[in-house]
C-alpha positions in Angstrom: 8.7 -26.6 3.0 5.9 -25.2 5.4 2.9 -24.0 3.9 1.5 -20.9 6.0 -2.2 -19.9 5.9 -4.0 -16.4 5.8 -4.9 -16.9 9.5 -1.8 -17.9 10.6 -0.1 -14.7 8.9 -3.1 -12.8 10.3 -2.1 -14.3 13.8 1.7 -13.6 13.5 1.6 -10.0 12.2 1.1 -6.8 13.9 1.3 -3.3 12.3 3.9 -1.9 14.5 6.2 -4.9 14.1 5.8 -5.1 10.1 6.3 -1.0 9.8 9.5 -1.3 11.5 10.6 -4.2 9.3 9.7 -2.1 6.4 11.5 0.4 7.4 14.4 -1.2 7.9 14.4 -2.9 4.7 13.9 0.4 2.7 17.1 1.8 4.5 19.0 -1.6 4.1 20.4 -3.3 0.7 17.6 -5.4 -0.5 17.9 -6.3 -4.1 14.6 -5.6 -6.3 14.8 -6.5 -10.1 11.7 -4.8 -11.9 8.8 -6.8 -11.8 7.5 -8.6 -14.5 3.8 -7.9 -15.9 1.8 -9.7 -18.2 -1.5 -8.7 -19.6 -4.3 -11.3 -19.9 -7.1 -10.4 -22.4 -8.9 -7.4 -22.9 -11.7 -5.5 -22.1 -13.6 -5.3 -19.0 -12.5 -8.9 -18.3 -8.8 -8.2 -18.5 -6.5 -9.0 -15.8 -2.4 -9.0 -14.5 -0.5 -11.5 -14.2 2.9 -10.2 -12.2 6.5 -12.2 -11.3 8.0 -10.1 -8.3 11.4 -11.2 -7.0 13.6 -10.0 -4.4 16.5 -10.8 -2.5 18.5 -9.3 0.7 21.9 -8.3 0.7 24.3 -8.5 -2.7 25.7 -12.1 -2.0 24.5 -15.4 -0.8 25.3 -16.1 3.0 24.2 -16.9 6.5 20.8 -15.4 7.3 20.2 -14.2 3.7 16.7 -14.7 1.9 15.2 -14.6 -1.4 11.8 -14.8 -2.2 9.7 -14.3 -5.4 5.5 -13.5 -5.3 3.4 -14.8 -8.1 0.3 -12.4 -8.2 -2.7 -12.2 -10.6 -5.0 -9.1 -10.6 -8.5 -9.8 -11.4 -10.6 -6.5 -11.2 -13.7 -8.3 -12.8 -13.2 -10.5 -9.3 -15.2 -8.2 -7.2 -18.6 -9.4 -9.1 -17.6 -12.8 -8.3 -17.6 -12.4 -4.5 -13.8 -12.7 -4.8 -10.8 -10.6 -3.7 -9.3 -8.7 -7.1 -5.9 -9.5 -6.2 -4.6 -13.4 -5.2 -1.4 -14.7 -5.5 1.1 -16.9 -3.6 4.6 -15.9 -2.0 7.7 -18.6 -1.9 10.3 -17.9 0.5 13.7 -19.6 0.0 17.1 -19.7 1.9 19.5 -16.8 0.7 22.5 -19.0 1.4 21.7 -22.3 -0.4 18.4 -21.4 -2.4 16.4 -24.1 -0.7 12.6 -23.4 -0.3 11.6 -22.9 3.0 7.7 -21.7 3.1 4.9 -21.2 0.7 2.6 -18.1 1.8 -0.6 -17.0 1.0 0.4 -14.3 -1.1 -3.0 -12.7 -1.1 -2.9 -11.9 2.6 0.8 -10.8 2.9 -0.1 -8.3 0.0 -2.8 -6.7 2.1 -0.4 -6.4 5.5 2.7 -5.4 3.9 0.7 -2.9 1.4 -0.7 -1.3 4.3 2.5 -1.2 6.1 3.8 0.8 3.3 1.2 3.3 3.6 2.1 3.6 7.2 5.4 3.9 6.9 4.9 6.8 4.9 2.3 8.4 6.8 4.8 8.2 9.9 7.0 10.5 8.1 4.1 12.5 6.2 0.9 13.1 8.4 0.7 15.5 10.9 1.4 13.8 14.7 -2.0 15.2 15.9 -3.7 13.5 12.6 -7.1 12.1 14.4 -9.7 11.9 11.4 -9.4 9.3 8.8 -11.1 8.8 5.3 -11.4 5.7 3.8 -12.0 5.7 0.0 -13.1 2.0 -0.9 -14.3 -0.6 0.7 -12.4 -4.0 -0.5 -10.2 -6.5 0.9 -7.0 -4.0 1.6 -9.4 -1.1 3.3 -9.6 -2.6 7.0 -5.6 -3.2 6.6 -5.2 0.5 5.7 -7.4 1.6 8.6 -5.3 -0.4 10.9 -2.0 0.2 9.8 -2.7 3.9 10.0 -4.1 3.8 13.3 -0.9 2.3 14.4 1.1 5.4 13.8 -1.6 8.2 14.3 -4.3 8.8 16.7 -7.2 7.9 14.7 -10.2 8.4 16.2 -13.0 8.8 13.9 -13.1 6.9 10.6 -15.4 7.7 7.6 -15.7 5.2 4.9 -16.9 5.7 1.4 -17.7 3.6 -1.4 -19.3 3.3 -4.6 -21.5 0.7 -3.4 -23.0 1.5 -0.1 -23.5 -1.7 1.5 -20.0 -2.3 1.2 -19.0 0.4 3.5 -21.9 -0.1 5.7 -20.4 -3.6 6.4 -16.9 -2.5 6.7 -18.0 0.0 9.2 -20.1 -2.5 11.2 -16.9 -5.1 11.6 -14.7 -2.4 12.6 -16.7 -1.2 15.1 -17.1 -4.8 16.6 -13.2 -4.6 16.7 -13.2 -1.5 18.9 -12.8 1.0 16.0 -14.4 4.1 15.6 -15.8 3.7 11.9 -19.1 5.0 10.2 -20.0 4.9 6.7 -20.2 8.4 4.9 -22.2 8.7 1.6 -20.8 11.7 0.7 -17.4 11.3 -0.8 -16.6 15.4 -0.8 -18.1 15.5 3.1 -15.6 12.5 3.6 -12.3 14.0 2.2 -12.8 17.3 2.7 -13.4 16.8 7.3 -10.2 14.1 7.0 -6.8 15.0 8.4 -5.9 11.9 6.4 -7.5 10.1 3.3 -6.6 6.5 2.1 -7.7 5.7 -1.0 -7.7 1.9 -2.2 -9.9 1.7 -5.7 -9.9 0.2 -9.1 -11.4 3.2 -10.3 -10.6 4.7 -14.2 -11.7 8.4 -12.7 -10.4 10.8 -10.1 -12.3 10.2 -7.3 -10.6 12.8 -4.9 -10.4 16.1 -6.0 -7.7 18.9 -5.4 -10.3 21.7 -4.5 -11.4 19.3 -1.5 -7.7 19.2 -0.1 -6.4 21.9 2.5 -3.0 22.4 3.8 -1.9 20.0 6.8 -3.6 17.2 4.9 -2.1 13.5 4.3 -3.6 11.8 1.1 -2.2 8.4 0.3 -2.8 6.4 -2.9 -2.9 2.8 -3.2 -5.1 1.9 -5.8 -4.9 2.9 -9.4 -2.1 0.1 -10.2 -2.3 0.6 -14.1 -2.5 3.6 -16.3 -5.9 3.4 -17.2 -6.9 4.2 -13.7 -6.9 7.4 -11.5 -7.7 8.2 -7.7 -6.6 12.1 -7.3 -7.1 14.6 -9.9 -4.5 16.3 -11.6 -5.0 19.6 -9.3 -4.5 17.4 -6.1 -1.2 16.1 -7.6 -0.1 19.5 -8.4 -1.0 21.0 -5.2 0.5 18.5 -2.9 4.4 17.6 -1.7 4.7 14.3 -3.5 6.1 11.2 -2.3 6.5 7.5 -3.8 7.3 4.2 -2.7 10.0 3.2 -5.2 11.1 5.0 -8.5 8.9 2.2 -10.7 5.7 4.8 -9.4 7.2 7.4 -12.1 6.3 4.9 -15.0 3.4 2.7 -13.7 0.3 3.2 -11.9 -2.1 6.5 -12.5 -1.8 9.4 -10.6 1.9 10.3 -10.6 2.7 8.6 -13.5 -0.3 10.0 -15.9 0.7 13.7 -14.4 4.0 13.3 -15.2 3.0 12.3 -19.0 0.9 15.0 -19.2 3.5 17.5 -18.0 1.7 18.5 -14.6 4.2 18.0 -13.2 8.0 17.3 -13.5 10.3 14.6 -11.9 11.7 17.0 -9.6 8.6 17.7 -8.1 9.0 14.1 -6.7 10.5 14.5 -3.0 11.5 11.3 -2.0 10.8 7.8 -1.9 10.2 5.3 1.1 13.9 4.5 1.0 15.1 8.4 0.9 12.7 8.7 4.1 14.2 5.3 6.1 17.5 6.3 5.5 17.3 9.7 6.8 18.2 11.6 3.3 14.7 13.4 3.3 12.9 14.8 6.4 9.4 14.0 5.0 6.4 16.6 6.0 8.0 20.1 5.8 5.7 21.9 8.1 2.3 21.5 10.0 0.5 23.4 7.0 2.0 21.0 4.0 -0.2 18.9 1.9 1.5 15.8 1.6 0.5 13.0 -1.2 2.0 9.2 -0.9 1.5 7.3 -4.0 2.1 3.2 -3.5 2.5 1.3 -6.2 3.9 -1.7 -4.6 7.2 -3.4 -4.1 8.8 -6.6 -4.0 10.9 -5.8 -1.1 7.9 -5.2 1.0 7.1 -8.6 0.0 10.1 -10.0 1.1 10.6 -8.0 4.4 6.8 -9.3 5.3 7.8 -13.0 4.3 11.1 -12.8 6.5 9.1 -11.6 9.6 6.3 -13.8 9.4 8.7 -16.7 8.9 11.1 -15.7 11.9 7.7 -15.4 14.0 7.1 -19.1 13.2 10.7 -19.8 14.8 12.0 -20.3 10.9 15.7 -20.1 10.7 17.5 -18.8 7.3 
């Protein structure tokens, strides 16, 4: 069994390739059982352990794969100088069940999460969208910025974070990579002037207000992974055309699930999942004046598609 590090994953993957791999996976017959959640502890130091399996095809055979991600979410890790999300991914043959590779699950999560948002934006963001507001400056933020820039002509990136120094450092790092990024201290201004707003935070209170949004914008909500968290207020949810990565977003994570519980929206207000979009069952953005919102909670299908792509790029076979 091969061990594949974060640096190796970074060297093997690109967002155009990974987004197309996810598009194909969502259109295919990957099997993804419900992930298992285990809450660890209570209060400020509470954490979550997740087990996320998926396999390609409905029967064992040549070229099939199965895999499981073991991932831990420790929100308090930021104060320790550690990522909030840590994990390992195990890829196995779908023909024999033999282990093929153990991959850095944290880095794989960064790539596939951002790629899912990029995939959604390929259907939901206006083709000419050029101004991106990045809300949050954690480990996922640079991946989201690059994913969106691979799908739309992003020429200006405004980064807001509750700790200014993190946003300033991220903007500096991205500028060195040739990305026109800057720190924006005013969250409202960052959102109001953007074409595309991407949020990746652990906020317990809504950050993006519906009153700041305008027709034609696309809102990408990636954080708020449990029912105690919110990134957008009820007005933002109520006034947007709503899209989700998988049906699990109806009951997991903040924003959509909480708005459903409160009766702000109904299930009929959810227009499509990523599978619906990838299979051509929904056309995506209705018009240039549509206000679109995509809520991502993550799926083991995304992990498996990313792991298969990594494995194949190493020259591995099923």
